[in-house]
N, C-alpha and C positions, 0 to 999 in steps of 0.2 A: 805655915802656909794657909792662906784663905782663898776661896773662890767666890766672887760676887756673881750671883746667878741672874740678877736683874739685867734687862736688856739696855744697852747703851747705843745711842744713835749718832750717826754722822750726817752731814748735809745731804749726802747721796742716798740716804735711807728713807727720806721722807719727801712728800709734796704737801702743799697747803691747799686745803679744800676751798673752792670758791663759794661765795655766799651771795644772796640777793643784795643788790646795792642800789641806792637812789642817786649815786653819783653819775654825772653826765660826761665828764671829761677828765683826763689826767691832770689838767691844769688846776683842778679843784683841790689837788693834794698839796698840803703844806709839808715840805721836806725838812724844815728847820725844827730843831729841838732847843729847849731852854733847860739847862741843868744848873742847880744850885748845889754846891759841894759841901760835904759834911764838916770837914775840919777847917778849910780855908774860908768857908762862908761866901766864896765868890760865885758869881753867876756867869754862865757862858751861853751864847746863842749862836747857832750855826747848823750846818749839815754835818752830822757826826760820823763822817767817814775820814779815815786817816791814812796817809802814806807812811809805810813802815820805815823805821830807822835803819835802812840798809844802804850800803855804799852806792848802789846804782840807782836807787829810787829816792832816798831822802836828800834831795839836792835843792839848792837855792832856786833853780829854774822851775822845779816841780812846785815849790812853795808859791812862787809868783802866780802860777796858774790856779792851783787849788784854793788859794786865798780868795780869788775872785768869785769862786763858787761858795765861799763860806766854809770850806773844808780845812782840815788840819794836816800839817806835815810834821813828822818826827825826823829831825835831821840825822843823817848818818853820824854815828858816835865820833868819828874822826874830827868833826867840826868842833866838838865841845872843847878839846884841848888845843887844837891847832888854829882854828879860825872861828871863834864863837860869834863874831859879828857879821859873818857872811850872810845870815838870814835877816838879822834885825840889829839895829844900832842904838837908837836912843828912845825906844818906847817898848812897852810890853805888848808884844804881838799876840793877838787873840787866837791866832791860827798856827801857833808853834808849840810843840811838845818836845823839849830837850831831855833826852834820856842818857844816863851814864851808868857806870858800874859801881860796885861797892866802894871802890877806892876813889871815886870821883865826887864824893859828897862836898868837899870844900870848893871845888871848881863849879859845881852846880849852884852852890850858895852864892858864889861871886857873880855868876851870870844870870841868876834867877830873875833879875829885874827886866831882862829882855824877853822872857818867855811866859806865856800864860800858864803853861804846864811844865813841871819838871818831874823827873822820876828816876827810879832805879830799875834797870832792865837786866835780868840775868836768866840763863837757861833754866836754872833750878831754883825756884823761889821757896823751897821747902826747908832750907837750912836755918838754924837759929841765928847764925851769923847774918843772914839776909834780913831776918826780922829785926835784929838789933840795928842794922844799918838803916832800915826804914824809920825806926824810932829816933835815931840820931839825926837823920835828915829833917824829920818833923821838928825836933828841938831846935835845930839851927835855922830852919825856914818855917817859922810858925804860921805865917800867913800865905804860904804857897799852896797851890793846888798840886798835890803829889800823886804820881802814878807809880805803881809797884807791880812787878810780876817777873816771871810767869808762873802761874799755878793753874790747876784744873779741877780742884775740889772745893766744896762748900766750906769745910773746916778751915782750910788755909786762907781762903778768901776773907773769912771773918777775922782771922788772926791778923792779917795784913791791914785790914781796915782799923781794927782796934789798936794796931801799932802806929797808925798815923796816916795811912794811905787814904786818899779820897777816891781813887780809881784803881781797880785791880785788873791787870792784864791777864787774860785767860787764853791758854793754849800751850800745849807741849807736843811738838812733833807734827802738827797738821800741815805746815807750810810746804809749798811745792819744791823748795830747794833745801828742806831740812831732812836729815836722815837720822834724827835721834831715835825714832821708833825702831828703825832698822838696826842701828848700832847698839842700842841699849835695851830694847824691848819695853821701854817706858812710854806711857802716853795715856790718852783718854779720848774717846770719840768726841769730836769738837761740838756738835750740837748739844749733846747731853751735858758736856762741861759748861757750855754757855747757859743752858737752862738752870742748872743746879747752882752755879756760881752767881748768876744774876739774882736768883731767889735769895741766896744767902746775903749778898751785898745789899739788896734793896731793903731787907729786913732791918739792917743797921743804918740805913740812910746813905749807903755808899753806892758806887757805880762800877761798871765793868767795861772793858774793851775786849771784844772778840778778836783775837789775834791769830790769823792764819787759817788756811783751809778753804778760802773762798776762791773759786775759779771762774765764777760767772756772777752776773748781777743777781740771779736767783739765789745763789748761796748767801749773798749779802742780805737779801730779803729774809732768808731763813734765820740768819743770825739776829737781826732786829726782831723778828717774830718770836724768837726764843728768849728775848729779854735783854739783849745787848744794848747798852747805852751808846757805845761807839763801836765801829768796825774798822779794823786795821787791815790794809791790803798791801801786798808787795808785788807778787808776780803779775797781777792784773794791770799794774802801772808800769811794768818793765817794757823795754824795747821802744821807748819814745824819744823824741828829740830832747826832752827835758831831763832824760836820764844821763848818768855819768857813763862814759864809754863811747867807743867809735862804732860806726856801722861798717861791717865788713861782709861782703857778699850777701847783703840783704838781711843780716842777722846782727844782734847785739848780745853781749855776754850778760848773764844774770847769775848771781851766786849768793848762797847763804852765808850768814855772818860767822858760822863755825866751819866754813869750808876751807879747803887748802888755799884757794884764791885769797880769801879774806885774811887768813893767817900769814900768808906771804906778804900781803900788802901792809899789814899792821904789826908784823913781828910778834905774833901771839903764840909762837911755838914753845912748848916745853915738853919734858919727857912724860908727864902724866896726862897731858891733854891730847885726845885724839880728834880726828876730823868727824864732825857730825853734820856736815852740809855738803852740797855739791854745786858744781858750776855747770850751767846749761847755756845753750844758745836759743834765743827767742827771736821770732821774726820782727824785723823793723816795722813799726806801726805808725810812724808819723807823729803828729802833734797829740799830746795827751788830752787836750781839750775835747777832741772828738770822742775819745774813750770815756771820759768823765760824763759827757752828755748821754752817752749810751747807757752807762751804769745808772744814772739818775732816772732815765726814762724807764728802765726796767723796774726800779723800785717804785716809781709812781704808778706804773701799770699794775703792779702787784697790789698796791693799796686799793685801786679801783675794783679789783676782783673780789675783795673781802669787805668793801664798804668802809675803809679807813680813810677819813678825810684828812688825817694828820699822821705823820710817821709815828708820833707818840702813841697813836691808837692801834697800830698794827698788831702788837702782841695780844691785845685784848680781843681783836677780831679774828685771831688765827686758830684754826684747828689743823694740827698736823695729822697726816695719814701715812702709815708705813707702807712702803712699796718695794717691789723687786727691781724695778727700773724707773728712772726719772725722765728719760727722754730717748727718742729714737735716733740711733747713730748710723743708720744704713748708708747715709751719704757723708759720713765723717762727723767729727765732734764739732759742735757749734760753740764758739767762745762767748 
């Protein structure tokens, strides 16, 4: 047994210190990033915010809206085996990231022509079996831009990149409908995970996705400021017209992919696998376009506070300060 004494931080543990800026308006901020990937050698340009591959969020309608903003959608895994052409038919969509499990390598290869990004998405990216699966996917899809995760430490980030991943997905348990930390005691504060994994990935020429834990646009800002190349969100996009599900009494269901709801829908029950997610009701929020505009406005505003003319520069312009409270909740929590 070991105890790590160094302090690890979550998004709620810090604020970003403002700095003198010569910028005059939020419109001066360039939100687009251009990434060139280590193994595939492919280039991508867009706004690096992604809809998570969750049943209620990773939908074709969500993709149609996010694509207009230059953002990415990761389709719910159900589509990979049941309806892979629901999002894209005859071209390689720059704004799609199709993720599957270890047993989905062949179907990912078959459909890789339709997606800019393909990848392997598991709850526990620390097994040798998973590393071997990443190697196999790279061998079968040598020119693909491959995502692999999830992990939360620098050593495993590097191992996955060396195994063939271009992008490593970072996060274990921070999501709003994930109960892994409660059920297993396993996890890592998300901001520290992002900072440490980004540093490890960038040292090898790789990239990372900060996956989970963002509840506000300010959290997305902190993820980018910590070095994330992409930020994946689920709950922030839930409850909209573009989500899967019906509106009942002003709310919509949103659930984790290891929840009872997901297992019942996809038949993933077995005697060794327990529930590590929950189902919640979120207020109906109308069209997702308005939420996306609000998120992007928050990120742009943050850049002006620290003098970052480009999203790319945000990390270099950031000084985090540790705090006891990040905001005043006397009149309730602001989303």
